[in-house]
C-alpha positions as CSV (number, residue, x, y, z in Angstrom):
1,M,-26.0,19.2,-29.4
2,A,-25.0,16.1,-31.3
3,N,-27.0,14.9,-34.2
4,I,-25.6,11.3,-34.4
5,K,-27.5,8.7,-32.4
6,S,-24.4,7.0,-31.1
7,Q,-22.9,10.3,-30.0
8,K,-26.1,11.2,-28.1
9,K,-25.8,7.9,-26.3
10,R,-22.1,8.6,-25.5
11,I,-23.0,11.9,-24.0
12,L,-25.5,10.1,-21.6
13,T,-23.1,7.3,-20.7
14,N,-20.2,9.8,-20.1
15,A,-22.5,11.8,-17.8
16,K,-23.3,8.7,-15.8
17,A,-19.7,7.7,-15.5
18,A,-18.7,11.2,-14.5
19,D,-21.3,11.2,-11.7
20,R,-20.1,7.8,-10.5
21,N,-16.5,8.8,-10.6
22,K,-17.2,12.1,-8.7
23,A,-19.0,10.1,-6.0
24,I,-16.1,7.7,-5.6
25,K,-13.5,10.4,-5.5
26,S,-15.6,12.2,-2.9
27,E,-15.7,9.1,-0.8
28,L,-12.0,8.7,-1.1
29,R,-11.4,12.2,0.3
30,T,-13.9,11.5,3.2
31,R,-12.3,8.1,4.1
32,V,-8.8,9.6,4.1
33,K,-9.8,12.5,6.3
34,T,-11.6,10.2,8.7
35,A,-8.5,8.0,8.9
36,V,-6.3,11.0,9.6
37,K,-8.6,12.4,12.3
38,S,-8.9,9.0,14.0
39,A,-5.2,8.5,14.3
40,G,-4.2,7.5,17.8
41,T,-7.7,6.3,18.7
42,D,-9.0,2.8,19.1
43,D,-10.7,2.7,15.7
44,S,-7.7,4.1,13.9
45,A,-6.6,0.8,12.3
46,E,-10.1,0.1,10.9
47,A,-10.4,3.6,9.4
48,V,-7.0,3.3,7.8
49,R,-7.8,-0.2,6.5
50,I,-11.0,1.1,4.9
51,A,-9.3,4.1,3.4
52,V,-6.6,1.9,1.8
53,K,-9.2,-0.5,0.5
54,R,-11.1,2.3,-1.2
55,L,-8.0,3.7,-2.7
56,D,-7.1,0.3,-4.1
57,M,-10.6,-0.3,-5.5
58,A,-10.6,3.1,-7.2
59,A,-7.2,2.3,-8.8
60,A,-8.4,-1.1,-9.9
61,K,-11.5,0.4,-11.6
62,G,-9.4,3.1,-13.3
63,I,-11.0,6.0,-11.4
64,I,-7.5,7.1,-10.2
65,H,-4.1,6.1,-11.5
66,P,-2.4,3.3,-9.6
67,N,0.6,5.5,-8.9
68,Q,-1.7,8.1,-7.4
69,A,-3.3,5.4,-5.2
70,A,0.2,4.3,-4.0
71,R,1.2,7.9,-3.3
72,R,-1.9,8.7,-1.4
73,K,-1.6,5.5,0.7
74,S,2.0,6.3,1.4
75,R,1.2,9.8,2.6
76,L,-1.8,8.5,4.6
77,M,0.4,6.0,6.4
78,K,3.1,8.5,7.0
79,N,0.6,11.0,8.4
80,V,-1.1,8.4,10.7
81,N,2.2,7.0,12.0
82,A,3.4,10.5,12.8
83,Q,0.3,11.2,14.9
84,G,-0.1,7.8,16.5
């Protein structure tokens, strides 16, 4: 355990950030899965739009790397277009 006051604070803030990042990454996986499952249905476009939006937001906030967001969007579109 840290003895320095600022380090104790860093431990708490890092834990909060890790929880927030974990929740956002989990949502990303859920949104992408939903978009893939809904391919070819009426609400497919909306599900894909939300998944892409969430990927862009995560990249903008630094939760995932921008190149990772681009790669995942590319794979999502490829997958959806192949099914639809």
